[in-house]
N, C-alpha and C positions, 0 to 999 in steps of 0.2 A: 697913673696907676693908683689903684686904691690899696689899702693896707693888706688885704688878702693876696692880691696879685704880687705885691712887693715881697711878701713872705714866700710865695710859691717860687718866684724868680730866684730869690736868695737860696732857697732849698735846692733848686735845680742847678745853680751855678757854683755852689760850695759843697765840698764833700764833708760828710759827717765824721766825727772823731770816734764813733762807737767801736769801730774795729780795733783801733789802737788801745782804747780803754778796756775792751774785752780781753785783749792779749795780755796787757799788764795785770789785770785782775786775775786772770787764769794762772799766770806765772806765780804771782804772790800767793794765790790759793794753794797751788801745788807745793810751794815751798813750805807753807804753814802745815799742810797735811804731812809732808815728809818729816818735818821737825817733830810733830806730835807723834807720828808712828815710831820714829827713832827713840823718843822719850819713853813711850810705852814699852817698846822692846827692851830698853835698858832696865826699866823697873821690873820687868818680868824675868830678867836675867838671860835673855835670848841674844843671839848675834845680831848686830846692826845690819840694815839693808845697804846703806851707803857708807856712813861714817859713825863712829862712836860719839855720842853726845859729849862725853867728858873730853875726849881728844879734840873735838871741834871747839869746845869752849876754851880749852887750854891754848889752842892755836890762835883763837881770837884774842885772848888775854895777853899772849906773848908776842902778838903782831908788832907792837912798837919796837921790839928788839930784833925784828927781822932785818935782813939786808936792805939798804937804802934803795937799791934798784927794784926790789920786789914791792916795797911800799910806794914808790913813785909809779910803778906800773899799775898797781891796784887803784891808786888815786886818779891816774889818767883815764883808765877804763870807767871808773865811777863817774868822773866828770863828763865824759863823752855820753854815757847813757843818760845822765841827768840833763845835759843840754838837749839831747834828742827828745826826751820826754817833755821838757819845758817848751821846746819849739813846737811839738805837736799840740800842746795845750794852748799856747798863746797865738800862733800864727794861723790864719784861716786857710783851710785847704781849698784849692780851686780845682774845679773840673774843667775840662776842655770844652766849655760852653760859654755862650754870651747872650745877653738879652738883646732883642731887637724891638724896635718901636713898631707898634701896630695899633689899629683902631679897635678899641673896646676889648682887646684880649691881651694876655701876657704871652709873648712868644720867646722861647729860648731855643737857639740854634746850636748845633754841635759844630765845633771848630773844623772837623773833617769835612762836613758838608759845605761850610763857607770856603774852605781852602779849595775844594773841588770847583766851586763856582768861580773863584778868583783865577784858578788855573785855566778854565775855559775862556774867560775874558782875556787873559794874557796870551793864550794861544791864538785867539782871533786877532788881537792887535799885532802880534808878531808874525802872523801868517805862517804858523807852524802846526804840526800835528799836536793834539792835546797830550799825547804820550811824551812829547819833548819838553813839557813844562812840569815843574815840580814846585809846589807852594807849601811853605811851612808857616803856620799861623801861630804867633805867640800872643801873649797877653796885650802887648802894646806895639807889636811889629808884625809885618808880613814879609817873608823872604821869598822872592820869586827867582827860580833858576831855570834858564832856557838853554836848550841845545838847538841852535839854528840849523836850517838846511844849508849845506855847503854852498858857498858863493852868494848867499842871500844875507844882506845886512838887516839887523833888527834895530828899530828905533826904540832905544831904552826909555826915553821920555814918554813916548806914546804908550808903551806897555805900562809904565808906572801910572800914567793918567787913567788908563782903562781899568787897572786894578783898583785904584782909589775910587773911581766912579762906581764900579760894581759893588765895592764894599759899602759905599754910601747908599746905593740903591737897595741893598739888603736891609737897611734900616738899623744898623748897629749904632748904639748910642755914643760910642767913643771911637774916634778915628784912630787908625793905626799908621805907623811909619812904614812905608813900603820901600824895600830895597830890591833892585833888579840886578841879577848877575847873569851875564851872557857868556856861555862857554866859548873858549878860544877856538876849539875845533868843532866843526859841524857834522851833521849826519848827511849821508848820501840819500837823496830822495826826500820822502815825507811830504 
């Protein structure tokens, strides 16, 4: 892949942080507007909308004298909010998509589409109805759950092999670890 294709694939497989940045900026902007409005209302001698600026400032200044439980609670909430914002800023957001290898083009497949293809391959290998198979596709793993037909044994190794081959045939650049779970009770018919 060339540089442009690499950027396109990255853009399609990672989620942008613009939504969280907009939310944080909006909340801070509203807080600043509220503080400015309260200050102007106080200067004009009018009633405050939410809280009196002097009372708020006094509460902030006397906060060190507040009960320990209140101070600890505020510190924990502030720490959690800070860690969430730090995590949003540092860790890459991932979309449920993955790049596939193809000739001369960049291809990005949705994990739901890949999971559907893997479920069809597992259903063929297990000789069950496609509705009896459920596949969950994670970043590095694929979990296959099969409800067999009553009285019919399912070869777990054959299903695993079929799913791995289907995933490789799709052209995914990184292999996944496949786990196959077969329900203890089966369906009638199918």
